[in-house]
N, C-alpha and C positions, 0 to 999 in steps of 0.2 A: 504493500500500500504506500509505504513511504517513498519507494523508488518511483512508483507511478505518479505520486503527488508532485515530486520534484520534477519529473519529466514533463508533467502538465504545465508547471510554472514556466519551465524553460521554453516549451513550445508556445505558451501564451505570450511571453516576452518577445520571442523571436517573431511571432506573428504581428505583434503591435509595433515592433521597431520600425519597419518601413513606413507604416502609415503615420507614425508619430514624428519620426525624425526626418523622413523623406521630404515632405512639403516644406518644413522649416529650412532644411539644408538647401532645397531648391530655391526658396525665396531669397536666402542669403546669397546664393550664387548669382541669381539674377540681379540682385541689388549691386553686387560687386562688379557686374558687367554692364551696368547702366551708365550711359554718358549723360551728364546733367549740364544744362546750359542756362544762362540767365541773360537779361538785357537791362541796361540802366533804365529806370522808370522816368523817361524824359517827357512823357505825356501822361494823360489821365490813366492811372493804374488799372482801372476796371477794364480798359480796352486791351491790355497787353496779353493776357492769357488767351483771349479770343484770337489775337494775331499770331502768337508764337506757338501754340499747341500744334497747328498744322505744320509749322516748320520742324518741330520735333518729330512729328510722324514721318515727314519726308526724309529726314536724316536717318531715322530708324530703318526705313526701307532701304536707303542707299548704303548704309553701313552694316546692316544685318545684326544690330544689337539694339536693345531698348534705349531710347533717347527721351529724356524728360525735361520739360521747361520748368524752371524753378524761379518764381518771382522774387525780386529784391525789394526791400522796403524803401530804400533810397540809394543814391549814387554810391555812397561810401560802403553801404551794406554789400553791394555787388563786388566791390574791391575786396572786402573782408572774406566773402564767400570764396573768392578765387584764391586769396592768400592761404586760406585754411584747407583748400582742396575739396571744399564742399561742392564746387562746380568745376568742370574741366573745359568749358567753352563759354565765352561771354561776348555779347555785342556791347562793346564799350564805346564811350566817347573818346576823343583824343586824349584828354587828361586822365580819365579813369583807366584807360588802357595803358598809358605810360606808368601810372602809379601801380597798377596790378603787376605788370611785367617787371617792374623794378623790385617788387616784393617777392617775386617767385623766380629764382634762378632757373633758366631753361625754358621759361615761357616765351612764346613767340606770337607775333601778329601774322595771321595767315590770309586774311581777306579784308576787303573794304568795299563800300559801295562805289559804283562808277562815278557818282557825284561827289564822293568824299575827298577827292584830290583837290577840289576847288570849292571848298565850303566857305560860308560867310555868315555873319550875324547882321541883323537889322537893329538899329536904334530906332525906337518908335516913340511918338509923343502924342498926347491927347490934343485934339483940335483946339481946345481952349487956350493952349499955350501960344497959338499963332505960329508955331514953328513949321517950316516947310523943308522939303528935301534939298540937300546940298551935296556937292561932290567932295568938299573938304570936311574935316571933322566939325560937327555942329556945336560950336562954342555956346550957342544959345541954350543948350541943355544944362549948362553949369548953374549951380545954385538952386536947382529944382529938386522935387521929391523923385526918387529913383528906385527901381527894383531890378536886380539880377534875377536869374532863374534859380537853379540849384547852386549851392556854394561850390560844388565840384564839377559843374558843367563847363565844357570847353567853349561852346558857342554862346552859352548864357551867362558866363562869368569870366573864365580865364583869359580868352583872347580879347573880349571887349575891355577888360581891365588893363590889359597890355596896351591896347590902342589908345585908351584914355590917358594912361601914364605917358605914352610916347608923344601924344599931341599936346598935353597940357602940363606935364611934369607933376601932376597932382594924383594922389591916391583917391579912391572913391569917397572916403570920409571927408576929405578936404574939398572935393569937387562938387558935392551935392548937399542940399539942405538936410536930407535924410536918405539912408540907404537900407533897403530890405532885400530879402531873398524869398521869392515867391514859391520856389520848390519845383516848378516845371515851366516849360515854354508856354503851354496853354494858359496857365495861371497868370503868367506875365502879360500875355495879350489881354486877358480878361481884366486885370487890374488897371492897365492903361485905358482900355476902352470904357471902363466904368468911372474913371476919374479918381480912383483910389490913390493912384500915383500919377504924376505928370509925365514921366519918362520911364522907359524900360528897354531891355535888350533881350533878343531871343534868336533862336535858330531861324535862318531865312526860309528854310523849307516848310517849317511848321506854320509860319506866318502866311506864306503863299497858299498853303493847303486850307488854312482857315478862311482866307479871303475867297478862295474858289468855292468852299462849302458854305459861304455866307454866314459864318459864325463870328467873323470879325469884319467890321465896316472899315475899309481903308481910308474913308474920309473922316472917321472919328479917331481911330488909332493909326496915325500916319507914319509912314517911313520917313525918317529925317536923315538917315545915313546908312549906307551899306559898307561894311568894313572891307579891308583887303582880304584876300582869300588865304586859306590855310587848310591843312589836312585835318580830318576829324574822325568820324566813326569807323570802327574796325571790329573784326572778329579776332580775339586772342585765344590761343590754346594753351592750357596748362600741361606740363609734361606728363601728368597722370593720364592724359588722354591716350598716350602711347601704351600704357599698361592695360587700359581697358580695351583698346582696339587691336592691340598686338603690334608686331613689328611693322613699321610703315604706316601706322594708323593715322598719324597726324597728316601725313601727305594725302591719304585717302579722304580724310575729313575735309581738307582743303579742296580736293577735287570735287567732292560732293557739293560743297558750297558754291564753287565756281560754275558747276553744272546746273544750278538752280535756274530754271527758265520760266516757270509758271508765274504769270503776272500776279496771281492771287497770293502766292507765297512771297514774292518780292515786295508786294504792297505792305507787308508787315513792317518793313524797315523805314520808309518806303524808298526803293531804289529801282532803277531800270535794269541793273545787273550787279552781280558781285564779281569783283576782280581781285587778282593777286595783290598782296601788299607786303612791304618790308619794314622792319623796325626803323631803318634809317629815314623813312619818310616822315617819321614823327619826332625827329631830332629838334625841329623848331618848337614843337609843343613842350618837349622835355626842357629846352633852354628857358622858355618863358616860365614854366612851372618852378624851376630852380630859382629863377630871379625873383619870383613872387612868393617864395617860401612854401610852395604847395607840393614839393617833392623832397622827401627826407630819406 
């Protein structure tokens, strides 16, 4: 009886083992093989998952591994997620990309939008200021209430601050009556349009899209200056992507991004195409970030 009892227990444990440990082990294995990516929340956060989940599905099909979009709470959260290895791919702005790659040895930029080689910002002003568009830096914005976008935004803070300092020799706190950070390009447009601030600066593509969608009236929130051009958004890959995807994985990831042709997928960025990019293209952003104390 005792032998049969022991044998029954052994058989019971053996029978339970696959069903109990198998799924857990399988889930852990799948989690370890999942490529996770994020994007800086440069517009209204509620729209981002709707935009980027289809991109994750496309990459999953192209690479043959699960790919998951992970939202970031703010710009710096996306950098921290990359630094900590919680994500292995990110759609960064120029500054956040430089910050993230600086923090992670072996990280590399692998793609950018076709439009990102010649990016620009718009300084916009409420109609009540009486300001109009000029080719030179608009000194009429000085002494007014002003908002940037995110504190870590390339087009909504870093480069505009650089051009302000270059043109006037003044830091924002000296140049304006008050300075705030709206948190996103959309919010900047809304704050200027409502008259909450007199002047703001934002991504030129977001402004143009809002005008086309009639969510911003260009007669109320007027462009007063378009900045010189600079490199901006990019896809940066964490070295852990190679571990997840296997040898040559980052190169395959780059190829999958460059092969993205579906306009519905490209609209998530939005860009006409994704093209190859090199770290050296962002040396100008790096130099400005160092000069302004935004890269340590």
